[in-house]
Backbone as JSON Lines, residues from 0, in Angstrom:
{"i":0,"aa":"M","n":[-9.41,21.93,-0.95],"ca":[-8.74,20.33,-1.19],"c":[-7.47,19.95,-1.95]}
{"i":1,"aa":"I","n":[-6.59,19.0,-1.35],"ca":[-5.97,18.43,-2.38],"c":[-6.3,17.76,-3.97]}
{"i":2,"aa":"A","n":[-5.52,17.43,-4.95],"ca":[-6.05,16.93,-5.93],"c":[-5.96,15.32,-4.91]}
{"i":3,"aa":"A","n":[-6.64,14.34,-5.45],"ca":[-6.62,12.55,-5.32],"c":[-5.0,12.07,-5.37]}
{"i":4,"aa":"R","n":[-4.2,12.59,-7.12],"ca":[-3.32,12.47,-7.53],"c":[-2.18,12.75,-6.75]}
{"i":5,"aa":"E","n":[-2.14,14.02,-5.8],"ca":[-1.15,14.68,-4.91],"c":[-1.04,13.62,-4.02]}
{"i":6,"aa":"I","n":[-2.07,13.47,-2.96],"ca":[-2.19,12.97,-1.96],"c":[-1.38,12.01,-0.91]}
{"i":7,"aa":"P","n":[-1.29,10.95,-2.2],"ca":[-0.81,9.52,-1.8],"c":[1.4,10.44,-1.82]}
{"i":8,"aa":"H","n":[1.41,11.48,-2.87],"ca":[2.99,11.68,-2.27],"c":[3.37,12.58,-1.74]}
{"i":9,"aa":"K","n":[2.3,13.53,-0.92],"ca":[1.82,14.32,0.3],"c":[1.96,13.51,1.75]}
{"i":10,"aa":"M","n":[1.35,12.29,1.94],"ca":[1.88,10.82,2.67],"c":[3.06,10.12,2.32]}
{"i":11,"aa":"L","n":[3.53,9.74,1.27],"ca":[4.87,9.5,1.51],"c":[5.93,10.52,2.27]}
{"i":12,"aa":"S","n":[5.71,11.59,1.61],"ca":[7.02,12.44,2.29],"c":[6.97,12.73,3.99]}
{"i":13,"aa":"Q","n":[5.5,13.0,4.51],"ca":[5.02,12.24,5.91],"c":[5.82,11.05,6.52]}
{"i":14,"aa":"D","n":[5.95,10.0,6.19],"ca":[6.13,8.19,5.72],"c":[7.67,8.01,6.06]}
{"i":15,"aa":"A","n":[7.85,8.44,7.24],"ca":[9.32,8.39,7.17],"c":[9.57,6.53,7.31]}
{"i":16,"aa":"F","n":[8.84,5.36,7.91],"ca":[9.51,4.48,7.25],"c":[8.5,3.32,6.05]}
{"i":17,"aa":"S","n":[7.48,4.03,5.13],"ca":[7.79,3.44,3.67],"c":[8.82,4.52,2.71]}
{"i":18,"aa":"R","n":[9.44,5.15,3.18],"ca":[10.54,5.34,2.4],"c":[11.59,5.02,3.48]}
{"i":19,"aa":"W","n":[11.93,4.67,3.89],"ca":[13.27,3.82,4.98],"c":[12.29,2.11,3.54]}
{"i":20,"aa":"L","n":[12.09,1.68,3.46],"ca":[11.53,0.98,2.45],"c":[12.08,0.85,1.49]}
{"i":21,"aa":"G","n":[11.81,2.1,0.76],"ca":[12.36,2.11,-0.78],"c":[11.23,2.79,-1.47]}
{"i":22,"aa":"I","n":[9.81,2.51,-0.59],"ca":[8.96,2.75,-1.38],"c":[8.53,4.02,-2.81]}
{"i":23,"aa":"E","n":[8.44,3.76,-3.84],"ca":[8.28,4.36,-4.58],"c":[6.21,4.43,-5.23]}
{"i":24,"aa":"I","n":[6.63,5.4,-5.76],"ca":[5.03,5.87,-6.36],"c":[4.7,5.73,-8.05]}
{"i":25,"aa":"L","n":[4.14,4.37,-7.99],"ca":[4.43,4.16,-9.83],"c":[3.35,5.27,-10.3]}
{"i":26,"aa":"E","n":[1.53,5.05,-10.07],"ca":[1.06,5.34,-10.55],"c":[-0.61,5.85,-9.44]}
{"i":27,"aa":"V","n":[-1.28,6.4,-9.91],"ca":[-1.99,7.05,-8.65],"c":[-3.31,7.78,-9.48]}
{"i":28,"aa":"E","n":[-4.57,7.32,-9.54],"ca":[-5.95,7.45,-9.62],"c":[-6.84,7.77,-8.51]}
{"i":29,"aa":"K","n":[-7.68,8.51,-8.66],"ca":[-8.68,7.93,-8.02],"c":[-9.03,7.12,-7.23]}
{"i":30,"aa":"G","n":[-9.11,6.12,-6.46],"ca":[-9.57,5.41,-5.61],"c":[-8.45,3.85,-6.51]}
{"i":31,"aa":"R","n":[-7.45,4.07,-6.4],"ca":[-6.63,3.08,-6.89],"c":[-4.93,3.79,-7.06]}
{"i":32,"aa":"C","n":[-3.88,3.23,-6.26],"ca":[-2.59,3.45,-6.31],"c":[-1.86,2.53,-6.45]}
{"i":33,"aa":"R","n":[-0.73,2.32,-7.22],"ca":[0.52,1.62,-7.28],"c":[1.73,1.84,-6.62]}
{"i":34,"aa":"V","n":[2.61,1.01,-6.07],"ca":[3.8,1.23,-5.24],"c":[4.65,0.0,-5.83]}
{"i":35,"aa":"G","n":[6.25,0.3,-5.43],"ca":[6.84,-0.55,-5.9],"c":[8.45,-0.51,-5.15]}
{"i":36,"aa":"M","n":[8.52,-1.45,-4.93],"ca":[10.11,-1.44,-3.97],"c":[10.8,-2.74,-4.5]}
{"i":37,"aa":"T","n":[12.47,-2.18,-4.06],"ca":[12.75,-3.74,-3.78],"c":[13.65,-4.33,-2.91]}
{"i":38,"aa":"I","n":[13.3,-5.33,-2.31],"ca":[13.4,-6.55,-1.3],"c":[15.18,-5.87,-1.38]}
{"i":39,"aa":"R","n":[15.29,-5.86,0.22],"ca":[17.05,-5.41,0.5],"c":[17.31,-6.95,1.55]}
{"i":40,"aa":"K","n":[18.38,-7.09,1.66],"ca":[19.04,-8.04,2.32],"c":[18.66,-7.57,3.93]}
{"i":41,"aa":"E","n":[18.87,-6.72,4.84],"ca":[18.34,-6.31,6.23],"c":[16.48,-6.42,6.11]}
{"i":42,"aa":"M","n":[15.97,-6.74,5.12],"ca":[14.59,-7.26,5.32],"c":[14.45,-8.98,5.35]}
{"i":43,"aa":"L","n":[15.19,-9.32,5.1],"ca":[15.33,-10.75,5.35],"c":[15.35,-11.74,6.82]}
{"i":44,"aa":"N","n":[14.44,-12.79,6.52],"ca":[14.45,-13.24,7.74],"c":[15.92,-14.29,7.98]}
{"i":45,"aa":"S","n":[15.35,-15.7,9.01],"ca":[16.62,-16.39,9.5],"c":[16.39,-17.4,8.7]}
{"i":46,"aa":"M","n":[15.6,-17.56,7.48],"ca":[15.62,-18.47,6.41],"c":[15.88,-17.99,5.21]}
{"i":47,"aa":"N","n":[16.0,-16.46,5.58],"ca":[16.76,-16.23,4.28],"c":[16.17,-15.71,3.07]}
{"i":48,"aa":"K","n":[14.97,-15.75,3.6],"ca":[13.45,-14.95,2.52],"c":[12.69,-13.82,3.0]}
{"i":49,"aa":"A","n":[12.27,-13.32,2.33],"ca":[12.11,-11.61,2.9],"c":[10.63,-11.84,4.09]}
{"i":50,"aa":"H","n":[10.84,-10.78,5.35],"ca":[10.19,-10.87,6.5],"c":[8.42,-10.79,5.52]}
{"i":51,"aa":"G","n":[8.17,-11.59,6.64],"ca":[6.12,-11.44,5.52],"c":[5.98,-9.56,6.05]}
{"i":52,"aa":"G","n":[6.44,-9.26,7.09],"ca":[6.32,-8.15,7.21],"c":[6.53,-7.15,6.03]}
{"i":53,"aa":"I","n":[7.48,-7.32,5.08],"ca":[7.82,-6.61,4.27],"c":[6.65,-6.55,3.4]}
{"i":54,"aa":"S","n":[6.15,-7.35,2.68],"ca":[4.84,-7.17,1.65],"c":[4.1,-6.97,2.4]}
{"i":55,"aa":"Y","n":[3.49,-7.1,3.35],"ca":[2.88,-6.49,3.84],"c":[2.78,-4.91,4.04]}
{"i":56,"aa":"S","n":[3.52,-4.63,4.86],"ca":[4.03,-3.36,4.94],"c":[4.22,-2.87,3.17]}
{"i":57,"aa":"L","n":[4.12,-3.19,2.2],"ca":[4.29,-2.14,0.62],"c":[2.75,-2.51,0.25]}
{"i":58,"aa":"A","n":[1.89,-3.54,0.58],"ca":[0.48,-3.66,0.18],"c":[-0.64,-2.71,1.37]}
{"i":59,"aa":"D","n":[0.36,-2.77,2.33],"ca":[-0.87,-1.78,3.63],"c":[-0.5,-0.08,3.03]}
{"i":60,"aa":"T","n":[1.09,0.3,2.43],"ca":[1.2,1.61,1.65],"c":[0.2,1.97,0.77]}
{"i":61,"aa":"A","n":[-0.06,1.01,-0.05],"ca":[-1.06,0.62,-1.26],"c":[-2.39,0.82,-1.09]}
{"i":62,"aa":"F","n":[-2.29,0.37,0.06],"ca":[-3.85,0.6,0.59],"c":[-4.2,1.71,1.44]}
{"i":63,"aa":"G","n":[-3.18,2.7,2.25],"ca":[-3.84,3.84,2.92],"c":[-3.5,4.99,1.46]}
{"i":64,"aa":"F","n":[-2.94,4.77,0.8],"ca":[-2.46,5.81,-0.29],"c":[-3.91,5.7,-0.8]}
{"i":65,"aa":"A","n":[-4.74,4.81,-2.14],"ca":[-5.29,4.08,-2.34],"c":[-6.99,5.21,-1.97]}
{"i":66,"aa":"A","n":[-6.91,4.49,-0.25],"ca":[-8.68,5.02,0.48],"c":[-8.38,6.39,0.64]}
{"i":67,"aa":"N","n":[-7.22,7.06,0.7],"ca":[-7.28,8.67,1.1],"c":[-7.27,9.51,-0.2]}
{"i":68,"aa":"T","n":[-7.0,8.6,-1.25],"ca":[-7.65,9.61,-2.35],"c":[-8.85,10.09,-3.21]}
{"i":69,"aa":"H","n":[-9.75,9.82,-2.2],"ca":[-11.43,11.08,-1.93],"c":[-10.97,11.7,-1.36]}
{"i":70,"aa":"G","n":[-10.03,12.07,-1.02],"ca":[-9.64,13.49,-0.16],"c":[-9.59,13.75,0.78]}
{"i":71,"aa":"N","n":[-10.36,12.53,1.83],"ca":[-10.94,12.91,3.38],"c":[-9.67,11.59,3.68]}
{"i":72,"aa":"Y","n":[-9.62,12.03,5.5],"ca":[-7.9,11.2,5.91],"c":[-9.09,10.06,6.06]}
{"i":73,"aa":"A","n":[-8.14,8.38,5.3],"ca":[-8.94,7.41,5.54],"c":[-7.84,6.13,6.58]}
{"i":74,"aa":"V","n":[-8.8,6.02,8.06],"ca":[-7.75,5.14,8.86],"c":[-7.88,3.53,8.54]}
{"i":75,"aa":"S","n":[-6.92,2.63,8.45],"ca":[-7.28,1.54,8.75],"c":[-7.78,0.93,9.71]}
{"i":76,"aa":"I","n":[-9.27,0.1,9.51],"ca":[-9.91,-0.5,10.93],"c":[-9.49,-2.3,10.97]}
{"i":77,"aa":"E","n":[-9.24,-2.3,9.89],"ca":[-9.07,-3.61,9.5],"c":[-8.12,-4.6,8.06]}
{"i":78,"aa":"T","n":[-7.24,-5.48,8.35],"ca":[-6.34,-5.77,7.29],"c":[-6.21,-7.52,7.46]}
{"i":79,"aa":"S","n":[-5.69,-8.19,5.74],"ca":[-5.74,-9.41,6.33],"c":[-4.69,-9.91,4.9]}
{"i":80,"aa":"I","n":[-3.64,-10.6,5.33],"ca":[-3.16,-11.0,4.32],"c":[-2.78,-12.41,3.95]}
{"i":81,"aa":"N","n":[-2.7,-12.69,2.57],"ca":[-2.6,-13.94,2.56],"c":[-1.23,-14.21,1.58]}
{"i":82,"aa":"H","n":[0.4,-14.83,2.71],"ca":[1.35,-14.71,1.56],"c":[0.94,-15.86,0.52]}
{"i":83,"aa":"I","n":[1.55,-16.16,-0.41],"ca":[1.27,-16.61,-1.17],"c":[2.67,-17.58,-2.2]}
{"i":84,"aa":"E","n":[3.52,-16.8,-1.98],"ca":[5.41,-17.23,-2.38],"c":[6.2,-16.33,-1.76]}
{"i":85,"aa":"A","n":[7.35,-17.14,-1.42],"ca":[8.66,-16.91,-0.29],"c":[8.86,-15.41,-1.71]}
{"i":86,"aa":"L","n":[9.66,-14.39,-0.82],"ca":[10.46,-13.6,-1.4],"c":[11.86,-13.31,-1.17]}
{"i":87,"aa":"E","n":[12.77,-13.13,-2.21],"ca":[14.18,-13.0,-1.59],"c":[14.9,-11.66,-1.41]}
{"i":88,"aa":"A","n":[15.96,-11.55,-1.19],"ca":[16.64,-10.27,-1.74],"c":[16.79,-10.01,-3.58]}
{"i":89,"aa":"G","n":[16.42,-8.87,-3.58],"ca":[16.53,-8.1,-4.5],"c":[15.46,-8.42,-5.92]}
{"i":90,"aa":"D","n":[14.22,-9.22,-4.83],"ca":[13.68,-9.42,-5.54],"c":[12.7,-7.69,-5.74]}
{"i":91,"aa":"Y","n":[12.08,-7.3,-6.69],"ca":[11.73,-5.79,-6.76],"c":[9.33,-6.71,-7.1]}
{"i":92,"aa":"L","n":[8.92,-5.69,-6.23],"ca":[7.67,-5.57,-5.89],"c":[6.57,-4.49,-6.47]}
{"i":93,"aa":"V","n":[5.38,-4.96,-7.26],"ca":[4.84,-3.53,-7.12],"c":[2.9,-4.51,-6.66]}
{"i":94,"aa":"A","n":[2.46,-3.72,-5.88],"ca":[1.34,-3.32,-4.75],"c":[0.58,-2.45,-5.92]}
{"i":95,"aa":"E","n":[-0.26,-3.47,-5.96],"ca":[-1.61,-2.65,-6.68],"c":[-3.01,-2.4,-5.76]}
{"i":96,"aa":"S","n":[-3.76,-1.24,-5.24],"ca":[-4.72,-1.14,-4.53],"c":[-5.98,-0.67,-5.2]}
{"i":97,"aa":"V","n":[-6.7,-1.48,-4.69],"ca":[-7.84,-1.09,-5.94],"c":[-9.18,-0.55,-4.76]}
{"i":98,"aa":"I","n":[-9.96,0.56,-4.79],"ca":[-10.38,0.69,-4.12],"c":[-12.13,-0.48,-4.43]}
{"i":99,"aa":"E","n":[-12.33,-1.48,-3.91],"ca":[-13.89,-2.07,-4.23],"c":[-15.38,-1.33,-4.22]}
{"i":100,"aa":"K","n":[-14.96,-0.9,-3.2],"ca":[-16.39,-0.28,-2.97],"c":[-15.91,0.99,-1.23]}
{"i":101,"aa":"V","n":[-16.52,1.64,-2.08],"ca":[-16.97,3.03,-0.95],"c":[-17.89,3.65,-0.75]}
{"i":102,"aa":"N","n":[-18.43,3.92,0.13],"ca":[-19.32,4.78,1.17],"c":[-19.15,6.22,1.46]}
{"i":103,"aa":"R","n":[-20.06,6.26,2.15],"ca":[-19.29,7.62,3.1],"c":[-18.69,7.32,4.58]}
{"i":104,"aa":"K","n":[-18.65,6.82,5.22],"ca":[-17.93,5.97,6.45],"c":[-16.79,5.44,6.09]}
{"i":105,"aa":"L","n":[-17.35,3.94,5.39],"ca":[-16.26,3.22,5.03],"c":[-15.27,2.54,3.86]}
{"i":106,"aa":"G","n":[-13.99,2.24,3.33],"ca":[-13.56,2.02,1.32],"c":[-13.55,0.35,1.78]}
{"i":107,"aa":"F","n":[-13.61,-0.38,0.99],"ca":[-13.4,-1.72,0.59],"c":[-11.91,-1.57,-0.46]}
{"i":108,"aa":"N","n":[-10.68,-2.36,0.6],"ca":[-9.97,-2.14,-0.91],"c":[-9.37,-3.84,-1.26]}
{"i":109,"aa":"V","n":[-8.82,-4.02,-1.82],"ca":[-8.34,-5.26,-1.73],"c":[-6.9,-4.73,-2.81]}
{"i":110,"aa":"V","n":[-5.51,-5.6,-2.33],"ca":[-4.6,-4.94,-3.34],"c":[-4.02,-6.17,-3.59]}
{"i":111,"aa":"E","n":[-3.64,-6.49,-4.64],"ca":[-2.07,-7.74,-4.97],"c":[-0.88,-7.38,-4.79]}
{"i":112,"aa":"V","n":[-0.08,-8.13,-4.2],"ca":[1.72,-7.8,-4.84],"c":[1.76,-8.47,-5.66]}
{"i":113,"aa":"R","n":[2.19,-8.31,-6.69],"ca":[3.12,-8.94,-7.87],"c":[5.4,-8.89,-7.81]}
{"i":114,"aa":"R","n":[5.14,-9.84,-8.04],"ca":[6.66,-10.07,-8.43],"c":[6.37,-9.73,-10.26]}
{"i":115,"aa":"G","n":[6.85,-9.26,-10.98],"ca":[6.11,-9.39,-12.08],"c":[5.39,-9.79,-12.48]}
{"i":116,"aa":"D","n":[4.74,-11.07,-13.81],"ca":[3.77,-10.98,-13.19],"c":[3.15,-12.2,-12.42]}
{"i":117,"aa":"E","n":[3.79,-12.58,-11.61],"ca":[3.21,-12.98,-10.9],"c":[2.71,-13.19,-9.38]}
{"i":118,"aa":"L","n":[1.48,-12.96,-8.72],"ca":[0.73,-12.84,-7.64],"c":[1.7,-13.46,-6.67]}
{"i":119,"aa":"V","n":[2.11,-12.7,-5.49],"ca":[2.81,-13.41,-4.49],"c":[2.17,-12.79,-2.47]}
{"i":120,"aa":"A","n":[1.67,-12.27,-3.12],"ca":[0.68,-11.92,-1.85],"c":[-0.89,-11.3,-2.47]}
{"i":121,"aa":"L","n":[-1.96,-11.95,-1.51],"ca":[-3.3,-10.58,-1.75],"c":[-3.97,-10.45,-0.26]}
{"i":122,"aa":"F","n":[-4.11,-8.83,0.03],"ca":[-3.75,-8.28,0.92],"c":[-5.63,-7.49,0.81]}
{"i":123,"aa":"K","n":[-6.05,-7.69,1.78],"ca":[-8.06,-6.68,2.11],"c":[-8.03,-5.84,3.04]}
{"i":124,"aa":"G","n":[-8.74,-4.96,2.76],"ca":[-8.36,-3.88,4.38],"c":[-9.71,-3.36,3.89]}
{"i":125,"aa":"I","n":[-10.18,-2.61,4.65],"ca":[-11.4,-1.68,5.51],"c":[-10.73,-0.61,5.83]}
{"i":126,"aa":"V","n":[-11.47,-0.1,5.71],"ca":[-10.27,2.03,5.93],"c":[-11.92,2.95,6.34]}
{"i":127,"aa":"Y","n":[-12.02,3.44,7.77],"ca":[-13.18,4.55,8.13],"c":[-12.65,6.02,7.1]}
{"i":128,"aa":"R","n":[-13.48,6.53,6.96],"ca":[-13.12,7.35,5.85],"c":[-13.78,8.09,6.67]}
{"i":129,"aa":"T","n":[-12.89,9.9,7.46],"ca":[-13.24,10.25,8.38],"c":[-13.83,11.7,7.58]}
{"i":130,"aa":"S","n":[-14.25,12.42,8.82],"ca":[-15.06,13.83,7.74],"c":[-13.3,14.93,7.68]}
{"i":131,"aa":"K","n":[-11.97,15.15,7.93],"ca":[-11.57,15.42,7.8],"c":[-10.21,15.51,6.15]}
{"i":132,"aa":"E","n":[-10.52,16.59,5.85],"ca":[-9.58,16.92,4.23],"c":[-8.71,16.99,4.41]}
{"i":133,"aa":"W","n":[-7.61,16.57,3.6],"ca":[-6.47,16.54,2.97],"c":[-6.6,17.98,2.36]}
{"i":134,"aa":"T","n":[-6.04,18.44,3.07],"ca":[-5.31,19.9,2.07],"c":[-3.89,20.31,1.7]}
{"i":135,"aa":"T","n":[-3.29,21.61,1.23],"ca":[-2.11,21.27,1.13],"c":[-1.11,21.68,1.96]}
């Protein structure tokens, strides 16, 4: 089995969308992952604010990475997000996903998305933990 801190790096190397977003892994430990990215002009909507899917995608990536650090493939079965603040081009966002509870088959995560110290979105997700292990 692959080490917990290596799994998100392997996942990112195989995730063209997250790489296109410019997501970088900042910290990883079992049950937790912090990722960051800068909002670019092509990520803005018709109101010149970041499309809601951008902060959602950042949070979803952090969520997926953290959920898989236990060593088994974990797949999303339910997620939701609260958008708290509008975001603009040039904003640097950090999403931190923490597993609040995990059992044999399910994992419950909360992801905070921040612009500096300011909470800009709150994401919650549930994963199904499969029996398939991450390998090198």
